Steps between C-alpha positions, in 0.01 A plus 500: 500500500242681709456757223440220251239340726332837551477557123364152451240553773394837357477349153273221619295743707453725199394201290246384759358851540468539122323166466271590790409833342426332167297212643310673782239676278402170337485326838289778649259496207467122526434518875239772444330287236504205740349721770222615267415142407465396867281793615131569461385787282433727797864476612626537144325836461566624855692819572756499645594176324489173689820311422458186709182293442309455823391229465631376163240352267508279189161628385658698215659186353172313534323791333743498207445130429125523560430795269764421237598165356858538624560126512443479125716808442777347711488180296508708181809687620673174594425344160607806302816574700624141514425446130667825393803428719532141377476601135744785556755257641435254218567762232716751682774279643601344163471843334731653761750217450500553126540878534781462755698252292454674163540853641177601326479843658240622251262222600556583866430868433181409311377296796582789732300739282204262520529513880527877542227579247180598687248217518226728366668499159437125475143507622309622193649257243492213749141574597394502134689176437352318798154634420530363146606162642214503751735481800396819681377411847718188531829448679697431181544869401626583847762224492616603152519872578685437826777343291577854385598566862649171613709392201721815491558472876612138467719573198679795654560329833632185334725669244730615779517152650573323173763757403679435829512121466843353425502411131751220554232275651273529197794459262599182683145367467500575127835329454358192677228479235218698661278720288445869567161416651650234726771742614229752582279254689764300687777756551374860477160465665619328822770764543249780440241365743529800738426732211203292390360522853535879506351536152206279596424699816525839329289388204233363734488821704466724194233275352307478827495879544407586141181702474468665161462185288249343737271802520460506120520136393342313792131421531282509808600149606862515382619806691826481687552633851634848408189556286281372783652755737422772247138387500490518880624859474235578240199365681615545861653846478484583871535147643868520588498176700394271213725691261803450726408134550479449122837670454654272762361194325681610185821589682527200732605230248776715350618611843511143633680379187762772539552426869525124446733530201708799612815291546468357148434848357803654670722202412384503139546874449838493676619207290387672182672823599826325587503288184399793284798696630 
């Protein structure tokens, strides 16, 4: 019994140490970025480095919003990410249901190929298309191109959930006179709600962090936050405080969303893994 407890303790200890080793670099980098954003430029360039701001200052954040229209860029990112996520759910969830029920593996593979293909391969034809339509510099091209990212994520997350649902419930609904669409809306979707939550969060995060489409297709007033941070790096090459503040502004919404929804994410991924097995 004692040997069993010892093995269990060592197993948990090994797990915690492994997680700590994997997470600690990201945590340290985030804390260093936070430190840079709260220090003046003299402390940021001091040697040896000053880790703790004394005193902390919000001047870098004020500087970012004063010299760059970050409020507009934030609104742009919110519009693009929410629109791309909403459209991805609208198209991706029914597509995943159809693929799961018809076992259309070729369609699933095609969607996966669209996801793993580098975004640069889409840029030239899409840029020419949007230029011909006169949409360059608006938010519409960004929303449309982000669907290349968000739709495959939603489809692949939801396929596993729909494949794991008990078919007897849908068959019973069909026998009671429901249509396929009604069985999907009233039976499958409520049962797959944890998966929809996970797919929504992941799609939003990937859309929010996307850089390559925005830097090419966005105009001066339609830039998203990742592109705005790139501009801070371009014009403020040695101003590490404003650069770190801008990076935190981009990171904060995704970080807060992940922290607030971590229980739903874990529950959704666990449910999908159990059902898929």
